[in-house]
C-alpha positions, 0 to 999 in steps of 0.5 A: 985871310980866307980859305974856300972849304970842301963842299958840295957845290949848293954850300959855300963853305969857307974859314975866315982867321986873322983880317979878312981884306978886300982881294979875300973878299973878291975871292969869296964873292967869286965863289958864291956868285958861281954856286949861285949860278948853278943852284936856285939856293945856296947853303953857306958855313963859315968857320969863323974861329979865327977871325979877328976882323975885316979891313975897311976895304973888305967892309965896303965890298960887303956892304956893296953887295948885300945892297946889290943882292937885295930881293934875292936874299931868299936864295941864301936858305941857311947860315952856319956860322962856326965860332968861338965867340959869343959876341959874334955868335948873337950878332949872326942869329940876331942878324937871321931875323931880317932874312925871313927866308934865310936861316942863321944859326951859330955853332960852337967849333967842335960842330964842324961836321953838324954845322956843315950837314946843317947848311947842307940841307937846303929846301927849294923855295915854295912855288910862287902863288 
């Protein structure tokens, strides 16, 4: 299940719980795309404390979306992951090394406000030179 959380328009904020399926993923992508139409760069906040997995359909959609955004990853400024699972925190932060213009940081469940504030601190892209 996926819930869209209240946040500034330049921050895509979600709560993932249970198993994420294809329709959940479609709603998430529609929300992300609406924010990208409004802002050059966005932050992302994901509360994954209740997340248990995703279906094959959602995994396939995630891969297709990631490939479709190749060359645009710099538009995703920050990703804050709220989780109580150390393995998910480590994987999330490790993945950040593959996206040089995106900072990814894991936060503990009690750090909701700090994580959302951190994701909200989006810096503009440097001028092209």
